[in-house]
C-alpha positions in Angstrom: 58.5 28.9 -13.9 59.6 25.7 -15.7 57.7 23.4 -13.1 54.2 25.7 -13.4 54.3 24.8 -17.0 54.9 21.0 -16.8 52.2 21.2 -14.0 49.5 22.8 -16.0 50.5 20.9 -19.2 50.1 17.6 -16.8 46.9 19.1 -15.5 45.8 19.9 -18.9 46.7 16.3 -20.2 44.7 14.7 -17.3 41.5 17.1 -18.1 42.1 15.9 -22.0 42.0 11.9 -20.7 39.4 12.6 -18.5 37.2 14.0 -21.4 38.1 11.3 -23.6 37.3 8.3 -20.8 34.0 10.3 -20.4 33.4 10.0 -24.1 34.3 6.2 -24.3 32.1 5.5 -21.1 29.1 7.1 -22.8 29.5 5.8 -26.1 29.8 2.0 -24.4 26.7 2.8 -22.4 24.8 3.8 -25.4 25.8 0.7 -27.2 24.4 -1.5 -24.1 21.3 0.4 -24.7 21.1 0.0 -28.3 21.7 -3.7 -27.7 19.2 -4.1 -25.1 16.6 -2.4 -27.3 17.1 -4.2 -30.5 16.8 -7.8 -28.4 13.6 -6.5 -26.8 12.4 -5.7 -30.5 13.5 -9.0 -31.6 11.9 -10.8 -28.7 8.6 -8.9 -29.3 8.7 -9.6 -32.9 8.7 -13.3 -32.5 6.0 -13.1 -30.0 3.9 -11.0 -32.4 4.3 -13.6 -34.9 3.4 -16.2 -32.8 0.3 -14.3 -31.5 -0.8 -13.5 -35.3 -0.3 -17.3 -36.3 -2.3 -18.5 -32.8 -5.2 -15.8 -33.7 -5.4 -17.1 -37.6 -5.9 -20.6 -36.4 -8.3 -19.6 -34.3 -10.3 -17.8 -36.5 -10.3 -20.8 -38.8 -11.5 -23.0 -35.9 -14.6 -20.4 -35.2 -15.4 -20.8 -38.8 -15.3 -24.3 -38.9 -17.6 -24.5 -35.8 -20.2 -21.9 -37.2 -20.2 -23.7 -40.5 -21.0 -27.2 -38.2 -23.6 -25.1 -36.4 -24.9 -24.0 -39.6 -25.2 -27.3 -41.0 -26.6 -28.8 -38.2 -29.3 -26.2 -37.7 -30.3 -26.1 -41.7 -31.8 -29.6 -41.1 -33.8 -28.4 -38.5 -35.2 -25.0 -39.5 -33.9 -24.7 -43.0 -30.9 -23.4 -44.5 -32.1 -19.7 -45.0 -33.5 -19.5 -41.3 -30.1 -21.0 -40.0 -28.0 -18.6 -41.9 -30.0 -15.8 -40.4 -30.0 -17.1 -36.7 -26.3 -17.8 -36.8 -25.4 -14.3 -38.3 -27.4 -12.5 -35.7 -25.8 -14.4 -33.0 -22.4 -13.9 -34.1 -23.0 -10.1 -34.9 -24.5 -9.7 -31.2 -21.3 -11.5 -29.8 -19.2 -9.5 -32.0 -20.3 -6.4 -30.8 -20.4 -7.1 -27.3 -16.7 -8.1 -27.6 -16.2 -4.8 -29.3 -17.6 -2.5 -27.2 -16.0 -4.3 -24.2 -12.6 -3.9 -26.0 -13.0 -0.1 -26.9 -14.1 0.4 -23.3 -10.8 -1.2 -21.9 -8.6 0.7 -24.4 -10.6 4.0 -23.3 -9.5 3.2 -19.5 -6.3 2.0 -20.5 -5.6 5.2 -22.2 -7.0 7.2 -19.3 -4.7 5.4 -17.1 -7.6 3.9 -15.0 -7.2 0.4 -15.9 -3.7 -1.5 -16.1 -0.4 -0.9 -14.6 1.3 2.4 -15.6 4.1 2.0 -18.3 6.8 3.1 -15.7 6.0 0.2 -13.3 6.5 -2.3 -16.0 9.7 -0.9 -17.4 10.8 -1.2 -13.8 10.0 -4.9 -13.7 11.7 -5.6 -17.0 15.1 -7.4 -16.8 
């Protein structure tokens, strides 16, 4: 009988050790995924900052280009007509871009445009 209790204690100890080891492995895996997620967020944040700075600089360049066009047109057709012509042209171009972007976003959300997110995630390191 004493051998049976030692064997059951040993089996109980083994199961206890197995549960502890499984807990440690699970926690280690969670920590790896957390670290990976934080690294991706940091990389994305740096990329978004660069995108914002680039967009701001391009916007300034566009404003300077429009100002140059306005000054050149003002000499040919007068300041009022030059301002109206540039405003109308810029409005039309802006509306075309907005409508195109809205269509692309709608198609992407419907899954008809672009790569599905699961395929993108599979390609990530």
